[in-house]
C-alpha positions, 0 to 999 in steps of 0.5 A: 500500499503506497502513501498518498499524502502527509499533512501537518496540523499544529494546535495549541491547548493552554494548561491550567498550570505551568510545568517547570523542570530542569534548568529553567525549562517551562511549559504553559501550553501544549503547542504540538502538531498532528501529523495525518497520513492518507494511504492510496486506498483512503485509509487515514492515520494520525500521530501527535508530535511533541514539539520540544525545542529544549529537549529534542531540538525540534521546532514546528518549522524543523518538523515540517522540513523533516516531513517534507524530506521524508514524504517523497521517500516514503512514497516509494516504500510500502507504507504498510510494511513496518520494516520498509517504513523504518528503513526510510525514517532511519535515513534521517538522523535525529528528528525524533519526535517528528519521525515518532509522530509520523510512524504512529500515524502510519501505524494507524493508517495501516490498522485502518487499511486492514480493517482492524483496531490499532490496539489489536495489533499491539502486544499486551501482558496485562489488563491494568496499569498504574498511572503517574502524574508529573509535579513540576518544580515550585515551592511546597504550597505549589507542590501540594496544590498540583498533587491535590489536583491529580489526587482528586482525579484518581491518581495515586503516584506522583513523579516529582521534578526536583531542582538540585537544591537539597534542603528545598527538595527534601522539604517538598518530598517530605510534604508530599509523602506526609500529605498523601501517605497512600500515594507513591512518590518518585523523583525526576532529578533531570541530571541536576545531582553532583556525582560526589554527593548523589548516593547521600542525597538518594539515601535521604530521599529514600528515608522520606519515602521516595521509591526511585529516582530518574536521571539523577546524574548528567548523562555524560557522566557515564562511569558515575552513573554506573557506579551509583546504580551498583551502589543500589541506593534507589532504583534508577530510571533511564530517560535522557540516557536512552532515547533510542534502541541504540542508546539503550544497547549502550546503557545496558552494556554499562548496566546504568539503570534499573528501569527504562522510561519508554516515550512513544512520543520520541520513538514511535510504536515500533522502536518502543516495542523493541526497547520494551522487549529488549529491556525485559529480556535484559531483566530490566523493568519498564514504564511509559512516559507520555512527554506531556502529550494531549489526550490524543497522544496520551491514549497512544502512549497508554496503548504500550503501557500494557506491555508485559515489561511495564511493571512500574507506573507510567506517566499518563495523566499530564493531560488532566492539566490541559484546557481540553482536548480532541480524543477520549481517555479512559477514567483513572480509578484509584490510580489505575487505567484498565485496557478494556476502556482505552480507544484510540479516538479522534474528534474533528470537531473538538480539534477545530477548537485548538487548531492553529 
């Protein structure tokens, strides 16, 4: 089956509260785009592109340029053959979010051409998954307000963004674990800790109730990350260190992590499944991240969260902060999603409200 067209459809959905993380990074709206593909038989598929200049170096302009470069090359391939599509995408280095959105759109179009529900083409190993909510940087009051917002909507796991300021971070963790004693709290340090003191910081966080830590050290400090993992203070999550399957092989070779955070928004369905399978084979646990997607993108990320490798909570609740959306998302009940309630829908009418 040949590709007929690729269409990029930007949108903007304001957030109810700003998210802050890392070194001065902020997000107050989902300024993303849908990539929409049509096959020669009229089958349509869509994928969400998370435009993140400060993470992946991609802008709306670069996404558009990447798709323009890929389109004629994809027209020469069989759009319903995943390996053929992958070979074309791999010819363009980088551009992770653009290629991920396009790959997911082609996956959905392929399912439509086969007359199948896309969910039926994805492997599953469980019927329920735990959901986490990202709590950004801020003071104690803002931390509790953000967590309370999510807790009222069924979330029971919080991923807390820390700043690298030891006392301030400890105060926020303490407040969070005391205010929500039935909730799990883990930390995303965004590479802000010093290798010389990281183990001591993690030990203090463990005493406060933290269950695991994402990217505590700068990614380039490879030996220090491997040593920190060997010390076993807390389970370590690989995120920035493992964007791609190739990155994952390096991290497995060096044994730098315990839990892999797979984000379909940067790796699409195919590579994400490959990474989940590889992590499981290596004895590692996994989780799914949604890269602060809309309900549309979060639902597609959730489709992979039922994979057998996903034993840790997945970041599938950020869309609760969005002012609206254009796709359904199942309810979160006592911290969990059920696979039977998930659907990969889309509303053209609702999308029109947020389209640019």
